[in-house]
CHARMM internal coordinates of N, CA and C (Angstrom, degrees):
IC EDIT
DIST 1 N 1 CA 1.4407
DIST 1 CA 1 C 1.5377
ANGL 1 N 1 CA 1 C 107.09
DIST 1 C 2 N 1.2976
ANGL 1 CA 1 C 2 N 116.46
DIHE 1 N 1 CA 1 C 2 N 123.26
DIST 2 N 2 CA 1.4608
ANGL 1 C 2 N 2 CA 122.28
DIHE 1 CA 1 C 2 N 2 CA -178.95
DIST 2 CA 2 C 1.5256
ANGL 2 N 2 CA 2 C 112.35
DIHE 1 C 2 N 2 CA 2 C -99.47
DIST 2 C 3 N 1.3253
ANGL 2 CA 2 C 3 N 116.40
DIHE 2 N 2 CA 2 C 3 N -24.53
DIST 3 N 3 CA 1.4514
ANGL 2 C 3 N 3 CA 120.56
DIHE 2 CA 2 C 3 N 3 CA -173.08
DIST 3 CA 3 C 1.5275
ANGL 3 N 3 CA 3 C 109.73
DIHE 2 C 3 N 3 CA 3 C -145.16
DIST 3 C 4 N 1.3298
ANGL 3 CA 3 C 4 N 116.01
DIHE 3 N 3 CA 3 C 4 N 141.49
DIST 4 N 4 CA 1.4587
ANGL 3 C 4 N 4 CA 120.73
DIHE 3 CA 3 C 4 N 4 CA 177.01
DIST 4 CA 4 C 1.5304
ANGL 4 N 4 CA 4 C 108.25
DIHE 3 C 4 N 4 CA 4 C -92.65
DIST 4 C 5 N 1.3171
ANGL 4 CA 4 C 5 N 115.98
DIHE 4 N 4 CA 4 C 5 N 105.44
DIST 5 N 5 CA 1.4637
ANGL 4 C 5 N 5 CA 121.68
DIHE 4 CA 4 C 5 N 5 CA -176.60
DIST 5 CA 5 C 1.5276
ANGL 5 N 5 CA 5 C 109.91
DIHE 4 C 5 N 5 CA 5 C -96.23
DIST 5 C 6 N 1.3240
ANGL 5 CA 5 C 6 N 118.11
DIHE 5 N 5 CA 5 C 6 N 162.99
DIST 6 N 6 CA 1.4775
ANGL 5 C 6 N 6 CA 120.16
DIHE 5 CA 5 C 6 N 6 CA 176.21
DIST 6 CA 6 C 1.5249
ANGL 6 N 6 CA 6 C 112.56
DIHE 5 C 6 N 6 CA 6 C -57.27
DIST 6 C 7 N 1.3023
ANGL 6 CA 6 C 7 N 117.73
DIHE 6 N 6 CA 6 C 7 N -33.43
DIST 7 N 7 CA 1.4673
ANGL 6 C 7 N 7 CA 121.10
DIHE 6 CA 6 C 7 N 7 CA 179.63
DIST 7 CA 7 C 1.5271
ANGL 7 N 7 CA 7 C 110.94
DIHE 6 C 7 N 7 CA 7 C -67.12
DIST 7 C 8 N 1.3184
ANGL 7 CA 7 C 8 N 117.43
DIHE 7 N 7 CA 7 C 8 N -40.00
DIST 8 N 8 CA 1.4603
ANGL 7 C 8 N 8 CA 120.91
DIHE 7 CA 7 C 8 N 8 CA 178.73
DIST 8 CA 8 C 1.5227
ANGL 8 N 8 CA 8 C 110.08
DIHE 7 C 8 N 8 CA 8 C -68.15
DIST 8 C 9 N 1.3281
ANGL 8 CA 8 C 9 N 117.20
DIHE 8 N 8 CA 8 C 9 N -42.43
DIST 9 N 9 CA 1.4622
ANGL 8 C 9 N 9 CA 121.06
DIHE 8 CA 8 C 9 N 9 CA 178.08
DIST 9 CA 9 C 1.5230
ANGL 9 N 9 CA 9 C 109.98
DIHE 8 C 9 N 9 CA 9 C -60.84
DIST 9 C 10 N 1.3139
ANGL 9 CA 9 C 10 N 118.28
DIHE 9 N 9 CA 9 C 10 N -42.89
DIST 10 N 10 CA 1.4680
ANGL 9 C 10 N 10 CA 122.08
DIHE 9 CA 9 C 10 N 10 CA 179.26
DIST 10 CA 10 C 1.5246
ANGL 10 N 10 CA 10 C 110.92
DIHE 9 C 10 N 10 CA 10 C -62.70
DIST 10 C 11 N 1.3115
ANGL 10 CA 10 C 11 N 117.76
DIHE 10 N 10 CA 10 C 11 N -31.91
DIST 11 N 11 CA 1.4587
ANGL 10 C 11 N 11 CA 121.86
DIHE 10 CA 10 C 11 N 11 CA 178.55
DIST 11 CA 11 C 1.5282
ANGL 11 N 11 CA 11 C 111.25
DIHE 10 C 11 N 11 CA 11 C -73.99
DIST 11 C 12 N 1.3286
ANGL 11 CA 11 C 12 N 116.84
DIHE 11 N 11 CA 11 C 12 N -36.43
DIST 12 N 12 CA 1.4635
ANGL 11 C 12 N 12 CA 121.25
DIHE 11 CA 11 C 12 N 12 CA -175.82
DIST 12 CA 12 C 1.5243
ANGL 12 N 12 CA 12 C 113.72
DIHE 11 C 12 N 12 CA 12 C -81.34
DIST 12 C 13 N 1.3437
ANGL 12 CA 12 C 13 N 118.17
DIHE 12 N 12 CA 12 C 13 N -32.05
DIST 13 N 13 CA 1.4572
ANGL 12 C 13 N 13 CA 121.48
DIHE 12 CA 12 C 13 N 13 CA -173.73
DIST 13 CA 13 C 1.5242
ANGL 13 N 13 CA 13 C 110.58
DIHE 12 C 13 N 13 CA 13 C -103.40
DIST 13 C 14 N 1.3500
ANGL 13 CA 13 C 14 N 115.32
DIHE 13 N 13 CA 13 C 14 N 128.14
DIST 14 N 14 CA 1.4554
ANGL 13 C 14 N 14 CA 121.52
DIHE 13 CA 13 C 14 N 14 CA 177.50
DIST 14 CA 14 C 1.5199
ANGL 14 N 14 CA 14 C 109.96
DIHE 13 C 14 N 14 CA 14 C -79.22
DIST 14 C 15 N 1.3600
ANGL 14 CA 14 C 15 N 116.03
DIHE 14 N 14 CA 14 C 15 N -51.56
DIST 15 N 15 CA 1.4642
ANGL 14 C 15 N 15 CA 120.38
DIHE 14 CA 14 C 15 N 15 CA 179.62
DIST 15 CA 15 C 1.5254
ANGL 15 N 15 CA 15 C 109.54
DIHE 14 C 15 N 15 CA 15 C -162.00
DIST 15 C 16 N 1.3275
ANGL 15 CA 15 C 16 N 115.37
DIHE 15 N 15 CA 15 C 16 N 164.48
DIST 16 N 16 CA 1.4531
ANGL 15 C 16 N 16 CA 122.79
DIHE 15 CA 15 C 16 N 16 CA 175.35
DIST 16 CA 16 C 1.5225
ANGL 16 N 16 CA 16 C 107.30
DIHE 15 C 16 N 16 CA 16 C -123.86
DIST 16 C 17 N 1.3302
ANGL 16 CA 16 C 17 N 116.01
DIHE 16 N 16 CA 16 C 17 N 125.98
DIST 17 N 17 CA 1.4544
ANGL 16 C 17 N 17 CA 121.65
DIHE 16 CA 16 C 17 N 17 CA 179.95
DIST 17 CA 17 C 1.5294
ANGL 17 N 17 CA 17 C 108.34
DIHE 16 C 17 N 17 CA 17 C -108.06
DIST 17 C 18 N 1.3332
ANGL 17 CA 17 C 18 N 116.61
DIHE 17 N 17 CA 17 C 18 N 128.62
DIST 18 N 18 CA 1.4559
ANGL 17 C 18 N 18 CA 121.74
DIHE 17 CA 17 C 18 N 18 CA -178.72
DIST 18 CA 18 C 1.5221
ANGL 18 N 18 CA 18 C 108.13
DIHE 17 C 18 N 18 CA 18 C -118.52
DIST 18 C 19 N 1.3447
ANGL 18 CA 18 C 19 N 115.45
DIHE 18 N 18 CA 18 C 19 N 122.44
DIST 19 N 19 CA 1.4578
ANGL 18 C 19 N 19 CA 121.34
DIHE 18 CA 18 C 19 N 19 CA -178.84
DIST 19 CA 19 C 1.5171
ANGL 19 N 19 CA 19 C 111.72
DIHE 18 C 19 N 19 CA 19 C -81.85
DIST 19 C 20 N 1.3185
ANGL 19 CA 19 C 20 N 114.55
DIHE 19 N 19 CA 19 C 20 N 173.74
DIST 20 N 20 CA 1.4580
ANGL 19 C 20 N 20 CA 121.07
DIHE 19 CA 19 C 20 N 20 CA 179.85
DIST 20 CA 20 C 1.5242
ANGL 20 N 20 CA 20 C 109.95
DIHE 19 C 20 N 20 CA 20 C -71.84
DIST 20 C 21 N 1.3202
ANGL 20 CA 20 C 21 N 116.94
DIHE 20 N 20 CA 20 C 21 N 138.06
DIST 21 N 21 CA 1.4593
ANGL 20 C 21 N 21 CA 122.02
DIHE 20 CA 20 C 21 N 21 CA 178.37
DIST 21 CA 21 C 1.5173
ANGL 21 N 21 CA 21 C 110.33
DIHE 20 C 21 N 21 CA 21 C -71.47
DIST 21 C 22 N 1.3467
ANGL 21 CA 21 C 22 N 116.21
DIHE 21 N 21 CA 21 C 22 N 139.06
DIST 22 N 22 CA 1.4642
ANGL 21 C 22 N 22 CA 122.08
DIHE 21 CA 21 C 22 N 22 CA 179.44
DIST 22 CA 22 C 1.5263
ANGL 22 N 22 CA 22 C 108.12
DIHE 21 C 22 N 22 CA 22 C -134.00
DIST 22 C 23 N 1.3334
ANGL 22 CA 22 C 23 N 115.88
DIHE 22 N 22 CA 22 C 23 N 149.71
DIST 23 N 23 CA 1.4525
ANGL 22 C 23 N 23 CA 121.36
DIHE 22 CA 22 C 23 N 23 CA 174.02
DIST 23 CA 23 C 1.5296
ANGL 23 N 23 CA 23 C 108.28
DIHE 22 C 23 N 23 CA 23 C -95.10
DIST 23 C 24 N 1.3299
ANGL 23 CA 23 C 24 N 117.20
DIHE 23 N 23 CA 23 C 24 N 122.43
DIST 24 N 24 CA 1.4538
ANGL 23 C 24 N 24 CA 123.18
DIHE 23 CA 23 C 24 N 24 CA 178.47
DIST 24 CA 24 C 1.5213
ANGL 24 N 24 CA 24 C 107.58
DIHE 23 C 24 N 24 CA 24 C -126.44
DIST 24 C 25 N 1.3189
ANGL 24 CA 24 C 25 N 116.32
DIHE 24 N 24 CA 24 C 25 N 114.75
DIST 25 N 25 CA 1.4716
ANGL 24 C 25 N 25 CA 121.98
DIHE 24 CA 24 C 25 N 25 CA -178.25
DIST 25 CA 25 C 1.5261
ANGL 25 N 25 CA 25 C 112.03
DIHE 24 C 25 N 25 CA 25 C 53.79
DIST 25 C 26 N 1.3245
ANGL 25 CA 25 C 26 N 116.65
DIHE 25 N 25 CA 25 C 26 N 39.78
DIST 26 N 26 CA 1.4579
ANGL 25 C 26 N 26 CA 121.57
DIHE 25 CA 25 C 26 N 26 CA 178.33
DIST 26 CA 26 C 1.5149
ANGL 26 N 26 CA 26 C 114.72
DIHE 25 C 26 N 26 CA 26 C 78.51
DIST 26 C 27 N 1.3382
ANGL 26 CA 26 C 27 N 116.83
DIHE 26 N 26 CA 26 C 27 N 6.44
DIST 27 N 27 CA 1.4696
ANGL 26 C 27 N 27 CA 121.33
DIHE 26 CA 26 C 27 N 27 CA -179.35
DIST 27 CA 27 C 1.5295
ANGL 27 N 27 CA 27 C 108.58
DIHE 26 C 27 N 27 CA 27 C -117.25
DIST 27 C 28 N 1.3218
ANGL 27 CA 27 C 28 N 116.33
DIHE 27 N 27 CA 27 C 28 N 132.89
DIST 28 N 28 CA 1.4642
ANGL 27 C 28 N 28 CA 121.17
DIHE 27 CA 27 C 28 N 28 CA 178.27
DIST 28 CA 28 C 1.5253
ANGL 28 N 28 CA 28 C 108.99
DIHE 27 C 28 N 28 CA 28 C -74.36
DIST 28 C 29 N 1.3385
ANGL 28 CA 28 C 29 N 116.69
DIHE 28 N 28 CA 28 C 29 N 124.37
DIST 29 N 29 CA 1.4685
ANGL 28 C 29 N 29 CA 123.06
DIHE 28 CA 28 C 29 N 29 CA 178.38
DIST 29 CA 29 C 1.5165
ANGL 29 N 29 CA 29 C 108.64
DIHE 28 C 29 N 29 CA 29 C -119.44
DIST 29 C 30 N 1.3281
ANGL 29 CA 29 C 30 N 115.92
DIHE 29 N 29 CA 29 C 30 N 141.80
DIST 30 N 30 CA 1.4519
ANGL 29 C 30 N 30 CA 120.77
DIHE 29 CA 29 C 30 N 30 CA 179.76
DIST 30 CA 30 C 1.5235
ANGL 30 N 30 CA 30 C 108.14
DIHE 29 C 30 N 30 CA 30 C -149.72
DIST 30 C 31 N 1.3245
ANGL 30 CA 30 C 31 N 116.27
DIHE 30 N 30 CA 30 C 31 N 128.91
DIST 31 N 31 CA 1.4601
ANGL 30 C 31 N 31 CA 120.96
DIHE 30 CA 30 C 31 N 31 CA 179.68
DIST 31 CA 31 C 1.5252
ANGL 31 N 31 CA 31 C 110.14
DIHE 30 C 31 N 31 CA 31 C -84.91
DIST 31 C 32 N 1.3191
ANGL 31 CA 31 C 32 N 115.56
DIHE 31 N 31 CA 31 C 32 N 132.67
DIST 32 N 32 CA 1.4618
ANGL 31 C 32 N 32 CA 121.74
DIHE 31 CA 31 C 32 N 32 CA 177.63
DIST 32 CA 32 C 1.5250
ANGL 32 N 32 CA 32 C 107.91
DIHE 31 C 32 N 32 CA 32 C -127.47
DIST 32 C 33 N 1.3275
ANGL 32 CA 32 C 33 N 116.65
DIHE 32 N 32 CA 32 C 33 N 125.75
DIST 33 N 33 CA 1.4647
ANGL 32 C 33 N 33 CA 121.91
DIHE 32 CA 32 C 33 N 33 CA 177.72
DIST 33 CA 33 C 1.5229
ANGL 33 N 33 CA 33 C 108.71
DIHE 32 C 33 N 33 CA 33 C -115.93
DIST 33 C 34 N 1.3207
ANGL 33 CA 33 C 34 N 116.19
DIHE 33 N 33 CA 33 C 34 N 131.22
DIST 34 N 34 CA 1.4606
ANGL 33 C 34 N 34 CA 121.61
DIHE 33 CA 33 C 34 N 34 CA 174.01
DIST 34 CA 34 C 1.5280
ANGL 34 N 34 CA 34 C 106.70
DIHE 33 C 34 N 34 CA 34 C -106.73
DIST 34 C 35 N 1.3196
ANGL 34 CA 34 C 35 N 116.15
DIHE 34 N 34 CA 34 C 35 N 118.50
DIST 35 N 35 CA 1.4561
ANGL 34 C 35 N 35 CA 122.24
DIHE 34 CA 34 C 35 N 35 CA -179.55
DIST 35 CA 35 C 1.5288
ANGL 35 N 35 CA 35 C 107.43
DIHE 34 C 35 N 35 CA 35 C -100.90
DIST 35 C 36 N 1.3318
ANGL 35 CA 35 C 36 N 115.12
DIHE 35 N 35 CA 35 C 36 N 115.36
DIST 36 N 36 CA 1.4589
ANGL 35 C 36 N 36 CA 120.84
DIHE 35 CA 35 C 36 N 36 CA -176.53
DIST 36 CA 36 C 1.5227
ANGL 36 N 36 CA 36 C 111.30
DIHE 35 C 36 N 36 CA 36 C -90.47
DIST 36 C 37 N 1.3130
ANGL 36 CA 36 C 37 N 117.00
DIHE 36 N 36 CA 36 C 37 N 148.64
DIST 37 N 37 CA 1.4621
ANGL 36 C 37 N 37 CA 121.70
DIHE 36 CA 36 C 37 N 37 CA 172.62
DIST 37 CA 37 C 1.5288
ANGL 37 N 37 CA 37 C 108.59
DIHE 36 C 37 N 37 CA 37 C -64.49
DIST 37 C 38 N 1.2964
ANGL 37 CA 37 C 38 N 117.08
DIHE 37 N 37 CA 37 C 38 N 139.87
DIST 38 N 38 CA 1.4722
ANGL 37 C 38 N 38 CA 125.66
DIHE 37 CA 37 C 38 N 38 CA 173.80
DIST 38 CA 38 C 1.5236
ANGL 38 N 38 CA 38 C 113.07
DIHE 37 C 38 N 38 CA 38 C 69.95
DIST 38 C 39 N 1.3488
ANGL 38 CA 38 C 39 N 119.66
DIHE 38 N 38 CA 38 C 39 N -8.46
DIST 39 N 39 CA 1.4600
ANGL 38 C 39 N 39 CA 121.48
DIHE 38 CA 38 C 39 N 39 CA -177.03
DIST 39 CA 39 C 1.5234
ANGL 39 N 39 CA 39 C 111.54
DIHE 38 C 39 N 39 CA 39 C -120.97
DIST 39 C 40 N 1.3279
ANGL 39 CA 39 C 40 N 116.97
DIHE 39 N 39 CA 39 C 40 N -42.89
DIST 40 N 40 CA 1.4614
ANGL 39 C 40 N 40 CA 121.90
DIHE 39 CA 39 C 40 N 40 CA -175.14
DIST 40 CA 40 C 1.5180
ANGL 40 N 40 CA 40 C 110.35
DIHE 39 C 40 N 40 CA 40 C 94.90
DIST 40 C 41 N 1.3320
ANGL 40 CA 40 C 41 N 116.27
DIHE 40 N 40 CA 40 C 41 N -152.81
DIST 41 N 41 CA 1.4521
ANGL 40 C 41 N 41 CA 122.32
DIHE 40 CA 40 C 41 N 41 CA -177.82
DIST 41 CA 41 C 1.5298
ANGL 41 N 41 CA 41 C 109.56
DIHE 40 C 41 N 41 CA 41 C -85.32
DIST 41 C 42 N 1.3202
ANGL 41 CA 41 C 42 N 117.83
DIHE 41 N 41 CA 41 C 42 N 133.41
DIST 42 N 42 CA 1.4574
ANGL 41 C 42 N 42 CA 122.97
DIHE 41 CA 41 C 42 N 42 CA 176.86
DIST 42 CA 42 C 1.5101
ANGL 42 N 42 CA 42 C 107.50
DIHE 41 C 42 N 42 CA 42 C -108.83
DIST 42 C 43 N 1.3346
ANGL 42 CA 42 C 43 N 117.42
DIHE 42 N 42 CA 42 C 43 N 123.41
DIST 43 N 43 CA 1.4553
ANGL 42 C 43 N 43 CA 120.98
DIHE 42 CA 42 C 43 N 43 CA 177.88
DIST 43 CA 43 C 1.5098
ANGL 43 N 43 CA 43 C 109.46
DIHE 42 C 43 N 43 CA 43 C -103.01
DIST 43 C 44 N 1.3283
ANGL 43 CA 43 C 44 N 115.42
DIHE 43 N 43 CA 43 C 44 N 156.03
DIST 44 N 44 CA 1.4716
ANGL 43 C 44 N 44 CA 119.48
DIHE 43 CA 43 C 44 N 44 CA -179.83
DIST 44 CA 44 C 1.4876
ANGL 44 N 44 CA 44 C 111.83
DIHE 43 C 44 N 44 CA 44 C -73.84
END
COOR INIT
IC SEED 1 N 1 CA 1 C
IC BUILD
């Protein structure tokens, strides 16, 4: 694979979940989860 195309990304990712934005210590924080096909959610 030489290039990551939109078609390849659509094949690899099942869905993206975006949480509600919150202000924490004056900074906007928002949780984003990428759920991959065949793997699930990967955490750091």
